[in-house]
C-alpha positions as a Python dict, from the first residue, in 0.01 Angstrom:
ca = {
    (1, 'M'): (0, 0, 0),
    (2, 'P'): (9, -36, 383),
    (3, 'V'): (-32, -382, 537),
    (4, 'T'): (-378, -407, 693),
    (5, 'L'): (-488, -617, 990),
    (6, 'P'): (-665, -870, 763),
    (7, 'D'): (-342, -902, 565),
    (8, 'R'): (-147, -961, 886),
    (9, 'I'): (-390, -1237, 987),
    (10, 'M'): (-382, -1402, 645),
    (11, 'L'): (-3, -1385, 614),
    (12, 'A'): (76, -1484, 974),
    (13, 'T'): (310, -1780, 1012),
    (14, 'G'): (453, -1995, 1288),
    (15, 'W'): (332, -1952, 1644),
    (16, 'R'): (154, -1624, 1561),
    (17, 'R'): (-75, -1806, 1318),
    (18, 'L'): (-155, -2073, 1577),
    (19, 'A'): (-216, -1811, 1848),
    (20, 'I'): (-457, -1618, 1624),
    (21, 'A'): (-654, -1935, 1548),
    (22, 'L'): (-659, -2039, 1914),
    (23, 'A'): (-772, -1696, 2035),
    (24, 'A'): (-1043, -1665, 1768),
    (25, 'G'): (-1175, -2008, 1859),
    (26, 'A'): (-1176, -1935, 2232),
    (27, 'L'): (-1360, -1607, 2178),
    (28, 'S'): (-1620, -1795, 1972),
    (29, 'A'): (-1729, -1985, 2284),
    (30, 'L'): (-1905, -1667, 2400),
    (31, 'A'): (-2172, -1752, 2140),
    (32, 'M'): (-2279, -2050, 2352),
    (33, 'P'): (-2494, -2051, 2670),
    (34, 'P'): (-2495, -1903, 2924),
    (35, 'F'): (-2351, -1602, 2741),
    (36, 'G'): (-2534, -1632, 2409),
    (37, 'I'): (-2336, -1350, 2242),
    (38, 'W'): (-2380, -1503, 1897),
    (39, 'P'): (-2274, -1188, 1700),
    (40, 'V'): (-1918, -1257, 1821),
    (41, 'L'): (-1900, -1518, 1546),
    (42, 'A'): (-1924, -1235, 1292),
    (43, 'L'): (-1576, -1140, 1416),
    (44, 'T'): (-1418, -1479, 1472),
    (45, 'L'): (-1540, -1677, 1169),
    (46, 'P'): (-1398, -1414, 927),
    (47, 'V'): (-1063, -1466, 1105),
    (48, 'L'): (-1087, -1837, 1024),
    (49, 'V'): (-1164, -1751, 660),
    (50, 'L'): (-852, -1534, 643),
    (51, 'L'): (-639, -1809, 797),
    (52, 'I'): (-763, -2056, 535),
    (53, 'D'): (-700, -1792, 269),
    (54, 'G'): (-337, -1795, 376),
    (55, 'A'): (-314, -2172, 411),
    (56, 'A'): (-134, -2215, 77),
    (57, 'I'): (149, -1972, 153),
    (58, 'A'): (391, -2260, 198),
    (59, 'G'): (290, -2403, -142),
    (60, 'G'): (46, -2663, -265),
    (61, 'R'): (-330, -2652, -220),
    (62, 'G'): (-301, -2561, 146),
    (63, 'Y'): (-480, -2862, 293),
    (64, 'R'): (-226, -2905, 572),
    (65, 'G'): (-240, -2536, 661),
    (66, 'A'): (-621, -2541, 655),
    (67, 'F'): (-631, -2842, 887),
    (68, 'I'): (-385, -2683, 1132),
    (69, 'A'): (-576, -2354, 1137),
    (70, 'G'): (-908, -2536, 1181),
    (71, 'W'): (-771, -2763, 1453),
    (72, 'W'): (-632, -2476, 1661),
    (73, 'F'): (-951, -2274, 1610),
    (74, 'G'): (-1158, -2576, 1716),
    (75, 'F'): (-929, -2653, 2009),
    (76, 'G'): (-965, -2300, 2145),
    (77, 'Y'): (-1340, -2306, 2089),
    (78, 'L'): (-1391, -2640, 2258),
    (79, 'V'): (-1158, -2585, 2554),
    (80, 'A'): (-1326, -2251, 2629),
    (81, 'G'): (-1670, -2406, 2587),
    (82, 'L'): (-1612, -2739, 2763),
    (83, 'W'): (-1365, -2662, 3045),
    (84, 'W'): (-1641, -2733, 3296),
    (85, 'I'): (-1610, -3107, 3228),
    (86, 'G'): (-1316, -3098, 3467),
    (87, 'E'): (-1555, -3025, 3754),
    (88, 'A'): (-1678, -3386, 3742),
    (89, 'F'): (-1331, -3513, 3830),
    (90, 'L'): (-1327, -3308, 4150),
    (91, 'V'): (-1629, -3486, 4301),
    (92, 'Q'): (-1398, -3770, 4404),
    (93, 'A'): (-1079, -3572, 4369),
    (94, 'E'): (-860, -3824, 4551),
    (95, 'A'): (-927, -4079, 4275),
    (96, 'F'): (-986, -3872, 3963),
    (97, 'A'): (-830, -3524, 3990),
    (98, 'W'): (-519, -3639, 3805),
    (99, 'L'): (-736, -3701, 3497),
    (100, 'I'): (-851, -3338, 3470),
    (101, 'P'): (-591, -3234, 3209),
    (102, 'F'): (-679, -3536, 2995),
    (103, 'A'): (-1049, -3444, 3006),
    (104, 'V'): (-1023, -3067, 2972),
    (105, 'L'): (-758, -3080, 2697),
    (106, 'G'): (-784, -3432, 2557),
    (107, 'L'): (-1152, -3431, 2462),
    (108, 'P'): (-1131, -3092, 2285),
    (109, 'A'): (-813, -3208, 2110),
    (110, 'Y'): (-1000, -3506, 1969),
    (111, 'L'): (-1316, -3313, 1880),
    (112, 'A'): (-1112, -3040, 1711),
    (113, 'I'): (-997, -3297, 1456),
    (114, 'H'): (-1345, -3282, 1305),
    (115, 'I'): (-1327, -2903, 1273),
    (116, 'G'): (-984, -2937, 1115),
    (117, 'L'): (-1123, -3186, 864),
    (118, 'G'): (-1413, -2950, 795),
    (119, 'C'): (-1161, -2680, 706),
    (120, 'V'): (-981, -2923, 474),
    (121, 'L'): (-1311, -2985, 294),
    (122, 'A'): (-1366, -2610, 276),
    (123, 'R'): (-1018, -2560, 134),
    (124, 'A'): (-1089, -2819, -136),
    (125, 'L'): (-1386, -2603, -242),
    (126, 'W'): (-1207, -2271, -188),
    (127, 'S'): (-1221, -1975, -421),
    (128, 'E'): (-1115, -1615, -395),
    (129, 'R'): (-1468, -1486, -434),
    (130, 'P'): (-1755, -1512, -182),
    (131, 'G'): (-1794, -1880, -270),
    (132, 'R'): (-1537, -1950, 2),
    (133, 'I'): (-1793, -1841, 261),
    (134, 'L'): (-2029, -2114, 145),
    (135, 'A'): (-1736, -2357, 135),
    (136, 'L'): (-1656, -2287, 501),
    (137, 'A'): (-2022, -2320, 598),
    (138, 'A'): (-2048, -2658, 425),
    (139, 'G'): (-1720, -2776, 577),
    (140, 'L'): (-1801, -2678, 936),
    (141, 'A'): (-2161, -2803, 914),
    (142, 'A'): (-2032, -3137, 785),
    (143, 'A'): (-1780, -3137, 1071),
    (144, 'D'): (-2057, -3074, 1325),
    (145, 'W'): (-2257, -3364, 1180),
    (146, 'L'): (-1952, -3593, 1183),
    (147, 'R'): (-1863, -3528, 1546),
    (148, 'G'): (-2228, -3587, 1630),
    (149, 'I'): (-2203, -3949, 1515),
    (150, 'A'): (-1836, -4054, 1526),
    (151, 'L'): (-1741, -4292, 1811),
    (152, 'T'): (-2096, -4273, 1955),
    (153, 'G'): (-2103, -3896, 1892),
    (154, 'F'): (-2068, -3577, 2094),
    (155, 'P'): (-2240, -3285, 1916),
    (156, 'W'): (-2210, -3055, 2218),
    (157, 'N'): (-2192, -2683, 2131),
    (158, 'S'): (-2234, -2737, 1759),
    (159, 'F'): (-2221, -2402, 1581),
    (160, 'G'): (-2597, -2403, 1519),
    (161, 'Y'): (-2662, -2353, 1891),
    (162, 'A'): (-2538, -1995, 1853),
    (163, 'L'): (-2853, -1885, 1667),
    (164, 'A'): (-3069, -2121, 1875),
    (165, 'N'): (-3008, -1893, 2175),
    (166, 'N'): (-3274, -1668, 2020),
    (167, 'L'): (-3613, -1841, 2033),
    (168, 'E'): (-3738, -1675, 1712),
    (169, 'L'): (-3429, -1785, 1520),
    (170, 'A'): (-3445, -2128, 1682),
    (171, 'Q'): (-3782, -2197, 1518),
    (172, 'S'): (-3604, -2273, 1190),
    (173, 'A'): (-3488, -2596, 1355),
    (174, 'S'): (-3844, -2720, 1300),
    (175, 'L'): (-3760, -2707, 927),
    (176, 'F'): (-3400, -2827, 906),
    (177, 'G'): (-3276, -2917, 1255),
    (178, 'L'): (-2948, -2843, 1429),
    (179, 'W'): (-2719, -2933, 1138),
    (180, 'G'): (-2912, -2698, 912),
    (181, 'L'): (-2875, -2427, 1174),
    (182, 'S'): (-2500, -2490, 1178),
    (183, 'L'): (-2481, -2442, 802),
    (184, 'V'): (-2680, -2117, 814),
    (185, 'T'): (-2494, -1987, 1122),
    (186, 'V'): (-2151, -2020, 962),
    (187, 'A'): (-2263, -1889, 622),
    (188, 'V'): (-2433, -1583, 769),
    (189, 'L'): (-2177, -1494, 1036),
    (190, 'A'): (-1871, -1555, 819),
    (191, 'S'): (-2012, -1328, 545),
    (192, 'P'): (-1865, -1001, 685),
    (193, 'V'): (-1526, -1123, 560),
    (194, 'A'): (-1637, -1018, 211),
    (195, 'L'): (-1620, -653, 323),
    (196, 'L'): (-1242, -691, 356),
    (197, 'A'): (-1187, -777, -11),
    (198, 'V'): (-1057, -433, -109),
    (199, 'R'): (-965, -546, -460),
    (200, 'S'): (-1322, -655, -535),
    (201, 'S'): (-1604, -434, -656),
    (202, 'K'): (-1836, -273, -403),
    (203, 'R'): (-2117, -502, -516),
    (204, 'V'): (-1909, -814, -457),
    (205, 'R'): (-1808, -687, -112),
    (206, 'I'): (-2150, -583, 9),
    (207, 'L'): (-2368, -860, -135),
    (208, 'P'): (-2275, -1150, 102),
    (209, 'P'): (-2336, -953, 426),
    (210, 'L'): (-2663, -820, 283),
    (211, 'L'): (-2773, -1173, 194),
    (212, 'G'): (-2672, -1283, 544),
    (213, 'L'): (-2884, -1011, 702),
    (214, 'A'): (-3174, -1105, 473),
    (215, 'V'): (-3149, -1470, 581),
    (216, 'L'): (-3145, -1371, 949),
    (217, 'A'): (-3444, -1142, 897),
    (218, 'A'): (-3636, -1417, 716),
    (219, 'M'): (-3558, -1668, 991),
    (220, 'W'): (-3658, -1423, 1263),
    (221, 'G'): (-3979, -1338, 1078),
    (222, 'F'): (-4068, -1706, 1039),
    (223, 'G'): (-3995, -1767, 1404),
    (224, 'A'): (-4196, -1469, 1523),
    (225, 'W'): (-4489, -1580, 1308),
    (226, 'R'): (-4467, -1940, 1434),
    (227, 'L'): (-4457, -1832, 1796),
    (228, 'S'): (-4747, -1589, 1762),
    (229, 'A'): (-4957, -1829, 1556),
    (230, 'T'): (-4908, -2133, 1780),
    (231, 'D'): (-5152, -2171, 2067),
    (232, 'V'): (-5035, -2499, 2215),
    (233, 'G'): (-5288, -2563, 2493),
    (234, 'T'): (-5240, -2818, 2770),
    (235, 'V'): (-5325, -3182, 2839),
    (236, 'P'): (-5640, -3187, 3055),
    (237, 'G'): (-5641, -3349, 3396),
    (238, 'V'): (-5264, -3339, 3444),
    (239, 'K'): (-5075, -3142, 3709),
    (240, 'L'): (-4699, -3193, 3713),
    (241, 'R'): (-4457, -3130, 3996),
    (242, 'I'): (-4081, -3139, 3940),
    (243, 'M'): (-3869, -3175, 4253),
    (244, 'Q'): (-3514, -3037, 4231),
    (245, 'P'): (-3321, -3152, 4543),
    (246, 'D'): (-2986, -2979, 4475),
    (247, 'L'): (-2816, -3274, 4643),
    (248, 'P'): (-2435, -3251, 4663),
    (249, 'Q'): (-2283, -3498, 4419),
    (250, 'D'): (-2051, -3649, 4679),
    (251, 'Q'): (-2359, -3770, 4874),
    (252, 'K'): (-2560, -3897, 4581),
    (253, 'F'): (-2395, -4239, 4544),
    (254, 'R'): (-2329, -4318, 4914),
    (255, 'Y'): (-2546, -4601, 5042),
    (256, 'D'): (-2481, -4489, 5399),
    (257, 'A'): (-2660, -4165, 5306),
    (258, 'K'): (-2976, -4355, 5207),
    (259, 'Q'): (-3192, -4223, 5490),
    (260, 'S'): (-3092, -3858, 5453),
    (261, 'V'): (-3132, -3870, 5073),
    (262, 'V'): (-3484, -4013, 5091),
    (263, 'D'): (-3577, -3771, 5370),
    (264, 'L'): (-3463, -3478, 5158),
    (265, 'Y'): (-3661, -3595, 4854),
    (266, 'L'): (-3979, -3650, 5053),
    (267, 'K'): (-3953, -3322, 5243),
    (268, 'T'): (-3877, -3115, 4933),
    (269, 'S'): (-4155, -3283, 4732),
    (270, 'V'): (-4426, -3163, 4969),
    (271, 'E'): (-4312, -2802, 4979),
    (272, 'A'): (-4553, -2539, 4843),
    (273, 'G'): (-4857, -2676, 5021),
    (274, 'G'): (-4824, -3053, 4983),
    (275, 'L'): (-4918, -3273, 4687),
    (276, 'A'): (-5289, -3202, 4673),
    (277, 'G'): (-5399, -3207, 4309),
    (278, 'V'): (-5060, -3326, 4180),
    (279, 'T'): (-5103, -3616, 3939),
    (280, 'H'): (-4736, -3676, 3850),
    (281, 'L'): (-4425, -3608, 4057),
    (282, 'F'): (-4081, -3608, 3889),
    (283, 'W'): (-3746, -3676, 4053),
    (284, 'P'): (-3409, -3651, 3870),
    (285, 'E'): (-3173, -3904, 3716),
    (286, 'S'): (-3009, -4164, 3943),
    (287, 'A'): (-3207, -4040, 4239),
    (288, 'F'): (-3108, -4321, 4476),
    (289, 'P'): (-2778, -4468, 4599),
    (290, 'F'): (-2946, -4812, 4585),
    (291, 'F'): (-3179, -5025, 4372),
    (292, 'V'): (-3523, -4904, 4470),
    (293, 'E'): (-3694, -5236, 4399),
    (294, 'R'): (-3471, -5391, 4669),
    (295, 'E'): (-3571, -5136, 4932),
    (296, 'P'): (-3935, -5208, 5029),
    (297, 'D'): (-3920, -4952, 5309),
    (298, 'V'): (-3845, -4678, 5055),
    (299, 'L'): (-4128, -4793, 4826),
    (300, 'L'): (-4360, -4783, 5128),
    (301, 'R'): (-4255, -4426, 5208),
    (302, 'I'): (-4314, -4324, 4846),
    (303, 'A'): (-4659, -4484, 4860),
    (304, 'D'): (-4738, -4287, 5175),
    (305, 'L'): (-4619, -3967, 5005),
    (306, 'L'): (-4829, -3991, 4689),
    (307, 'P'): (-5197, -3900, 4677),
    (308, 'P'): (-5425, -4182, 4556),
    (309, 'G'): (-5378, -4237, 4184),
    (310, 'A'): (-5068, -4015, 4160),
    (311, 'V'): (-4746, -4144, 4002),
    (312, 'L'): (-4381, -4077, 4079),
    (313, 'V'): (-4146, -4074, 3779),
    (314, 'T'): (-3785, -4101, 3888),
    (315, 'G'): (-3442, -4188, 3762),
    (316, 'A'): (-3306, -4499, 3933),
    (317, 'G'): (-3050, -4768, 3870),
    (318, 'R'): (-3201, -5104, 3776),
    (319, 'A'): (-3046, -5445, 3836),
    (320, 'A'): (-3110, -5723, 3586),
    (321, 'P'): (-3001, -6089, 3577),
    (322, 'P'): (-2660, -6156, 3424),
    (323, 'D'): (-2620, -6257, 3062),
    (324, 'P'): (-2585, -6632, 2993),
    (325, 'G'): (-2242, -6751, 3097),
    (326, 'R'): (-2180, -6445, 3318),
    (327, 'T'): (-2202, -6406, 3695),
    (328, 'A'): (-2221, -6028, 3739),
    (329, 'I'): (-2561, -5864, 3729),
    (330, 'K'): (-2635, -5606, 3462),
    (331, 'V'): (-2708, -5254, 3584),
    (332, 'F'): (-2908, -5007, 3376),
    (333, 'N'): (-2947, -4633, 3418),
    (334, 'S'): (-3325, -4620, 3408),
    (335, 'L'): (-3647, -4429, 3447),
    (336, 'R'): (-3909, -4586, 3678),
    (337, 'A'): (-4274, -4501, 3728),
    (338, 'I'): (-4397, -4584, 4080),
    (339, 'G'): (-4766, -4585, 4172),
    (340, 'S'): (-4936, -4466, 4489),
    (341, 'D'): (-4939, -4827, 4611),
    (342, 'G'): (-4561, -4853, 4581),
    (343, 'A'): (-4571, -5074, 4272),
    (344, 'I'): (-4328, -5013, 3985),
    (345, 'L'): (-4554, -4947, 3687),
    (346, 'A'): (-4314, -4880, 3400),
    (347, 'T'): (-3944, -4880, 3319),
    (348, 'A'): (-3727, -4732, 3045),
    (349, 'D'): (-3353, -4803, 3021),
    (350, 'K'): (-3088, -4570, 2886),
    (351, 'V'): (-2965, -4649, 2535),
    (352, 'H'): (-2683, -4399, 2472),
    (353, 'L'): (-2429, -4425, 2753),
    (354, 'V'): (-2168, -4160, 2838),
    (355, 'P'): (-1813, -4277, 2755),
    (356, 'F'): (-1583, -4266, 3060),
    (357, 'G'): (-1882, -4168, 3273),
    (358, 'E'): (-2101, -4478, 3250),
    (359, 'Y'): (-1872, -4715, 3065),
    (360, 'L'): (-1510, -4735, 2956),
    (361, 'P'): (-1413, -4782, 2595),
    (362, 'F'): (-1173, -5081, 2587),
    (363, 'Q'): (-1304, -5153, 2936),
    (364, 'P'): (-1108, -5471, 3027),
    (365, 'L'): (-777, -5310, 2928),
    (366, 'L'): (-836, -4982, 3112),
    (367, 'E'): (-977, -5147, 3423),
    (368, 'S'): (-675, -5378, 3433),
    (369, 'I'): (-452, -5074, 3482),
    (370, 'G'): (-675, -4923, 3748),
    (371, 'I'): (-883, -4673, 3549),
    (372, 'E'): (-1256, -4658, 3629),
    (373, 'Q'): (-1547, -4462, 3491),
    (374, 'L'): (-1666, -4175, 3709),
    (375, 'T'): (-1956, -4376, 3850),
    (376, 'R'): (-1694, -4624, 3986),
    (377, 'M'): (-1913, -4925, 3909),
    (378, 'R'): (-1706, -5225, 3810),
    (379, 'G'): (-1800, -5329, 3458),
    (380, 'G'): (-1998, -5014, 3387),
    (381, 'F'): (-2364, -4974, 3299),
    (382, 'A'): (-2544, -5185, 3043),
    (383, 'A'): (-2714, -5017, 2747),
    (384, 'A'): (-3065, -5093, 2627),
    (385, 'P'): (-3059, -5225, 2269),
    (386, 'R'): (-3313, -4977, 2133),
    (387, 'R'): (-3517, -4673, 2231),
    (388, 'H'): (-3866, -4754, 2360),
    (389, 'A'): (-4162, -4540, 2455),
    (390, 'F'): (-4224, -4480, 2827),
    (391, 'N'): (-4587, -4535, 2918),
    (392, 'V'): (-4679, -4361, 3243),
    (393, 'P'): (-5040, -4398, 3358),
    (394, 'G'): (-5232, -4073, 3319),
    (395, 'L'): (-4985, -3916, 3072),
    (396, 'P'): (-4939, -3924, 2697),
    (397, 'T'): (-4665, -4159, 2586),
    (398, 'A'): (-4322, -4011, 2665),
    (399, 'A'): (-3996, -4022, 2475),
    (400, 'P'): (-3749, -4097, 2759),
    (401, 'L'): (-3416, -3913, 2742),
    (402, 'I'): (-3178, -3988, 3025),
    (403, 'C'): (-2903, -3729, 3072),
    (404, 'Y'): (-2721, -3642, 2750),
    (405, 'E'): (-2948, -3854, 2530),
    (406, 'A'): (-3124, -3521, 2475),
    (407, 'I'): (-2831, -3373, 2278),
    (408, 'F'): (-2864, -3592, 1967),
    (409, 'P'): (-3084, -3432, 1699),
    (410, 'G'): (-3304, -3672, 1507),
    (411, 'A'): (-3242, -3950, 1760),
    (412, 'V'): (-3474, -3871, 2051),
    (413, 'L'): (-3794, -4055, 1958),
    (414, 'P'): (-3872, -4425, 2010),
    (415, 'D'): (-3756, -4655, 1733),
    (416, 'E'): (-4108, -4780, 1668),
    (417, 'G'): (-4468, -4717, 1760),
    (418, 'P'): (-4682, -4402, 1752),
    (419, 'R'): (-4536, -4057, 1796),
    (420, 'P'): (-4503, -3968, 2168),
    (421, 'G'): (-4681, -3680, 2334),
    (422, 'F'): (-4379, -3523, 2507),
    (423, 'L'): (-4005, -3544, 2567),
    (424, 'L'): (-3904, -3647, 2920),
    (425, 'N'): (-3546, -3562, 3013),
    (426, 'V'): (-3402, -3648, 3354),
    (427, 'S'): (-3043, -3558, 3431),
    (428, 'N'): (-2788, -3517, 3707),
    (429, 'D'): (-2582, -3213, 3612),
    (430, 'A'): (-2456, -3175, 3969),
    (431, 'W'): (-2136, -3338, 3841),
    (432, 'F'): (-2058, -3001, 3683),
    (433, 'G'): (-2152, -2760, 3960),
    (434, 'L'): (-2244, -2398, 3891),
    (435, 'T'): (-2070, -2383, 3552),
    (436, 'P'): (-2184, -2320, 3193),
    (437, 'G'): (-2236, -2695, 3142),
    (438, 'P'): (-2592, -2722, 3282),
    (439, 'H'): (-2698, -2409, 3090),
    (440, 'Q'): (-2571, -2560, 2766),
    (441, 'H'): (-2737, -2893, 2841),
    (442, 'F'): (-3075, -2732, 2900),
    (443, 'E'): (-3065, -2525, 2580),
    (444, 'Q'): (-2976, -2833, 2378),
    (445, 'A'): (-3266, -3029, 2523),
    (446, 'R'): (-3492, -2731, 2458),
    (447, 'L'): (-3396, -2726, 2090),
    (448, 'R'): (-3511, -3089, 2059),
    (449, 'A'): (-3859, -2968, 2158),
    (450, 'V'): (-3850, -2710, 1877),
    (451, 'E'): (-3720, -2964, 1624),
    (452, 'E'): (-3983, -3223, 1702),
    (453, 'G'): (-4282, -3004, 1794),
    (454, 'L'): (-4310, -3177, 2132),
    (455, 'P'): (-4318, -3031, 2484),
    (456, 'L'): (-4026, -3097, 2716),
    (457, 'V'): (-4043, -3195, 3082),
    (458, 'R'): (-3698, -3181, 3241),
    (459, 'A'): (-3607, -3287, 3596),
    (460, 'T'): (-3249, -3247, 3718),
    (461, 'N'): (-3068, -3271, 4049),
    (462, 'N'): (-2935, -2916, 4074),
    (463, 'G'): (-3085, -2743, 3769),
    (464, 'I'): (-3190, -2648, 3519),
    (465, 'S'): (-3532, -2814, 3560),
    (466, 'A'): (-3807, -2683, 3337),
    (467, 'I'): (-4122, -2732, 3135),
    (468, 'T'): (-4129, -2597, 2780),
    (469, 'D'): (-4407, -2607, 2527),
    (470, 'S'): (-4383, -2754, 2178),
    (471, 'V'): (-4216, -2445, 2029),
    (472, 'G'): (-3960, -2411, 2310),
    (473, 'R'): (-4134, -2144, 2521),
    (474, 'I'): (-4049, -2192, 2888),
    (475, 'T'): (-4366, -2230, 3095),
    (476, 'G'): (-4182, -2293, 3422),
    (477, 'L'): (-3819, -2314, 3535),
    (478, 'L'): (-3606, -2387, 3842),
    (479, 'P'): (-3266, -2219, 3799),
    (480, 'L'): (-2927, -2371, 3859),
    (481, 'G'): (-2827, -2433, 4222),
    (482, 'V'): (-3177, -2397, 4369),
    (483, 'R'): (-3365, -2647, 4584),
    (484, 'G'): (-3741, -2650, 4539),
    (485, 'V'): (-4037, -2761, 4331),
    (486, 'L'): (-4191, -2653, 4004),
    (487, 'D'): (-4563, -2703, 3939),
    (488, 'G'): (-4715, -2679, 3596),
    (489, 'A'): (-4944, -2819, 3333),
    (490, 'L'): (-4825, -3044, 3052),
    (491, 'P'): (-4834, -2855, 2720),
    (492, 'A'): (-4993, -3037, 2430),
    (493, 'A'): (-4796, -3174, 2137),
    (494, 'L'): (-4806, -3021, 1790),
    (495, 'P'): (-4831, -3220, 1469),
    (496, 'A'): (-4494, -3351, 1355),
    (497, 'T'): (-4272, -3075, 1216),
    (498, 'I'): (-4109, -3091, 874),
    (499, 'Y'): (-3782, -3186, 1043),
    (500, 'G'): (-3965, -3432, 1268),
    (501, 'K'): (-4101, -3612, 961),
    (502, 'A'): (-3787, -3610, 747),
    (503, 'G'): (-3518, -3613, 1016),
    (504, 'N'): (-3159, -3542, 921),
    (505, 'I'): (-3219, -3602, 550),
    (506, 'I'): (-3302, -3232, 504),
    (507, 'P'): (-2989, -3082, 666),
    (508, 'L'): (-2765, -3339, 498),
    (509, 'L'): (-2915, -3248, 160),
    (510, 'M'): (-2855, -2881, 244),
    (511, 'I'): (-2489, -2956, 319),
    (512, 'I'): (-2448, -3161, -1),
    (513, 'L'): (-2612, -2887, -208),
    (514, 'S'): (-2382, -2627, -51),
    (515, 'I'): (-2080, -2841, -135),
    (516, 'A'): (-2201, -2874, -495),
    (517, 'V'): (-2261, -2499, -533),
    (518, 'A'): (-1924, -2410, -378),
    (519, 'F'): (-1749, -2662, -604),
    (520, 'T'): (-1923, -2517, -910),
    (521, 'M'): (-1818, -2165, -812),
    (522, 'R'): (-1459, -2283, -768),
    (523, 'C'): (-1461, -2453, -1109),
    (524, 'N'): (-1604, -2144, -1277),
    (525, 'E'): (-1338, -1927, -1117),
    (526, 'T'): (-1064, -2169, -1227),
    (527, 'R'): (-1185, -2161, -1588),
    (528, 'K'): (-1189, -1780, -1590),
    (529, 'S'): (-835, -1760, -1455),
}
């Protein structure tokens, strides 16, 4: 019998095996924004199945081989999907460019450990029959969940975002969230591997892909029904304006650029016929290279800009008194609401800080050898102890999400109090230029709207700024790299979704059930052999 391509993949050893895993992983990144070619996973995930099939060639249960295959697959996937992180180190290249290899290769190398561990779990549940597809789905979904919480978490480009690129398919997140989407994505798109089992009956070969197509059709049908049946409406008496300044990142934190920065914000905000009728103006994260409460001239200019009764919502650093026994002030990355009289009406501080961007892990040690976080603020930002609602006059209560706080499923609402009326995400993605990063960030924030049944208002420095309704439909958008304003109404909130009520309990139960079913199938196969 001639050796087929699947056989060559499964039996590959040495550097060829690693190269196959790396290439399949890198190709998988095309499933993520801005490309969104999610069917590519129907080619690459079967390759991973075949590599795990061959993991025991050297003897034993194959756990080491499964981990190595999974790690190289994950490393290729994450390097190809996250290379744009290196752009941030070029903003102040003289100080940080030397760190690019550590960021572009080091972060994926760490994150790929989770995918490797997911493949070890899959291998522990492995069987020769289609049960191995479910085993891989459970393993990779568990890996996605783990990297979403480990060491503060970084669930960027979890596999579930592949199907979330399609708004109809994304609606299933209202039932079981991102981690549930990851489980379904891997199970459905790895299922074509069953067609390669030439020694199995036709029924055994064809059934998994048919079930996968049926699941996709059911998800699409549910999503199409939900979108057509949901008439969201808008909040009366509210007219939003989002100002996207497209300010170069190397100017954003220079105090000597204070005047030109404020001039740009004010000028851009009144484009499209001034602010007549606008009730709420939004500026992006970290809008100012200063503490706005210490600049009365800037507050006076904002007061002159706003119509009577209007409110500016802006990202801004906030200084607070030092902790007892300390001398240095605490600095928070915050949201501020400023009234038409120049008064600061409300504040929300960031809870989930970006490692190496806003603080350094092991900060005293790393600062002692001259390493700083990208914001170059000695001591880093302080984190708020818990997530609070943001109460802006004239708006429903907001769930404030500063920068990448929007990427954590099940962790975007205030820790207590009534359910908010919308998600408010401000960000400064100018660190990453015109790369896939801002596209990925927007789609992840958008999925939180679908999960929770809440509209999203998103203001960023260079894009993508947008308003989406409570099922993720975009009602207005400013694309990447564009300076301008976006006017729109505030969509109304829906009742809490199933996922919004239960949170991550549902997807975790799905993963546990999948593990149990795959284990049962393995045990049954062992008894028969």
